Every structure is written in structure tokens, then in C-alpha cells.
C-alpha positions as CSV (number, residue, x, y, z in Angstrom):
1,M,64.1,124.7,42.2
2,R,65.6,121.4,43.1
3,N,66.1,120.5,46.7
4,T,69.9,120.6,46.4
5,D,69.7,124.1,44.8
6,Q,67.5,125.3,47.7
7,H,70.0,123.9,50.2
8,H,73.0,125.5,48.5
9,T,71.2,128.9,48.4
10,A,70.2,128.5,52.1
11,T,73.8,127.9,53.1
12,R,75.0,130.9,51.2
13,L,72.6,133.2,53.0
14,L,72.8,133.9,56.7
15,D,70.2,135.4,59.0
16,V,70.8,136.5,62.6
17,A,70.0,133.1,64.0
18,A,72.6,131.5,61.7
19,L,75.2,134.1,62.5
20,R,74.7,133.5,66.2
21,R,74.7,129.7,65.9
22,E,77.6,129.3,63.4
23,Y,79.9,132.1,64.5
24,G,79.0,132.4,68.2
25,L,78.2,136.1,67.9
26,G,75.8,138.1,70.1
27,R,72.5,139.5,68.9
28,E,73.6,143.2,68.8
29,T,76.9,142.2,67.1
30,C,74.9,140.4,64.4
31,Y,72.6,143.3,63.7
32,G,75.6,145.6,63.6
33,L,77.2,143.3,61.0
34,I,74.0,143.4,59.0
35,R,74.2,147.2,59.0
36,T,77.9,147.0,58.0
37,L,77.6,144.5,55.2
38,P,75.4,144.4,52.1
39,S,72.1,142.9,53.3
40,L,68.7,141.9,52.0
41,R,65.5,142.2,54.0
42,V,62.9,139.6,53.5
43,G,59.8,140.3,55.6
44,A,61.2,140.7,59.1
45,R,64.4,138.8,58.3
46,Y,67.7,140.3,57.3
47,L,70.0,138.2,55.3
48,I,73.7,138.5,54.3
49,L,75.8,136.5,52.0
50,R,78.2,134.1,53.7
51,D,80.9,135.1,51.1
52,D,80.6,138.8,52.1
53,L,80.9,137.9,55.8
54,E,83.9,135.7,55.2
55,R,85.7,138.4,53.2
56,Y,84.9,140.9,55.9
57,L,86.2,138.6,58.7
58,E,89.4,137.8,56.7
59,Q,90.1,141.5,56.1
60,A,89.4,142.4,59.8
61,A,91.7,139.6,60.9
62,R,94.5,140.8,58.6
63,E,94.1,144.4,59.9
64,G,93.7,143.4,63.5
65,R,90.3,145.1,63.8
66,D,87.8,144.5,66.6
67,I,84.7,143.5,64.6
68,R,82.5,143.5,67.7
69,R,83.3,147.2,68.4
70,E,82.7,148.1,64.8
71,A,79.4,146.2,64.6
72,L,78.1,147.7,67.9
73,A,79.0,151.2,66.7
74,A,77.0,150.5,63.5
75,A,74.1,149.2,65.5
76,R,74.1,152.3,67.8
77,A,74.4,154.6,64.8
78,A,71.3,153.0,63.2
79,K,69.3,153.4,66.5
80,D,70.4,157.0,67.0
81,P,70.9,158.7,63.6
82,A,72.9,162.0,63.6
83,G,70.9,164.9,64.9
84,A,68.3,162.7,66.7
85,G,67.9,162.6,70.4
86,G,68.1,166.1,71.8
87,G,71.9,166.6,72.0
88,E,73.5,169.6,73.5
């Protein structure tokens, strides 16, 4: 793969560090987005496509949604799946 192809691919894929750096999002919000959007796991890293994120953000802005609240709810749901944790 040529160096320019590698760079183009790298800029299309975002990991948690890139999400935090480029979009100013918190760690939990980033992991929530990864659970909300289609993602790819490579070793310990989770990657999402920048295009998927941009579409999600544009739609959320049009609808006036709070992406942080949605992302945190997704992260919490992943940590505590239904039926787990000794409810009432």
C-alpha cells in the first residue's frame, strides 16, 4: 500500500484517542459512540468510520438530540446488560 493510501485510510478511521482529540469528547462519550455506531475492533482498539460519525452528528444536530446523553446511555447499557446486577 502506498504511503498516501495508508494516510487516507488512517484519516477515515477514528479510534478513541482521535475522537477525543479531534472532537473534544470525553472518554465515556467516545466509548458510547463506538457502541452506537458500526465499529471494528482491532486488537484492543475500536475504530469507527469518520463518515459514519459525521452522518450521525449531522442527524443529531438536525433533530436537536443530546449525543452525550445517548452515548453515555449506550456505554452504561453495555456495562450492565439487561438482567445483570441483582435488580429488585
